[in-house]
Steps between C-alpha positions, in 0.01 A plus 500: 500500500714207391624312194665169424857478379605192300817329628642354174769286668246299702332329204821389332651352816179306571435382144228759446477783248783743435571740217768394253748734334330476159152604613387143556381368834647186655196315640685181602865412553666179618879466519535178704787684672451293818571169322834351596698209364749461218388609153577254223336329205588138585646285778442534873400868494188716529364315803512778760224665701217652297378848604287766332471877529118475498280276715237283335696300242378144432793280396585136431854367533662840553865554595737794542790578270697806618235770454296305245249214522505151348181297454473126443722199552621227265177304558266770639318783322565849629265796504470850640177702523510866595303641789172672408596800289366842591444675167248503217522547124796451269864459603834352401659199673880475482724239662823305472487123460705203386476121477713259701778377271372209291136528618184588307501865385125571478353700789121531525362833625133545586293776656175493691317834484657625179657402169867452408634553147691169530404178679850354482855606425815318394771535762871519434665175606757563771497881507282803575286681244254787545135468397211744450132408483199733463215478749149612397179531696644424845253505786586573862627181665633346176786247529771385261637146507834376362515122462730238351354333190535144634541306825869417461802680360328836464688697769512876454635813665319833551625841606412870486128471426344842439157616386467858376214712373528802271406819683371465851245221476154559646476843661323519833564136587696468822735201527499354852877454466548874452576730790335838533577753768295792626637843414388800705443844345513828686253786435711629208471162317864412556613156610601511863 
């Protein structure tokens, strides 16, 4: 006979599900750790290479800023839409964000395939703040979009985006990003 053993480290490293320390499940995580460039809130900074942990992002006017991402330019709107999300039901979205010094501080946030408790937030001007938004009724393949409120002078930074669900989410649903391995049992029902 055989069984499947869940490899918890696989999901977290690939942006898939992993169990958090508080009994919640991380169903999506983006750190923008691959973004390079100099971090700063004004001047000739935050124009490095943009890179994500997860494939499938749709972005406009994206730049790297030393492990964070900047969206927009002085005369161009910026936006970032997540890849298709692989969970259903209710969850909590947390992230860090801030507005370019002197720019517009409203950030629009929309979701296809679910509902957010807020459709916009007010960013701190020239520094990071942490935000939390409730997600309800998410369907498999849902996407979340962050977008500057206007075409010019609405640059914003994002970092450490995480979506968590209380408990373990939908039981019996296998995430294609998760890794399972076959475990063999001997005749005495011990793992060999």
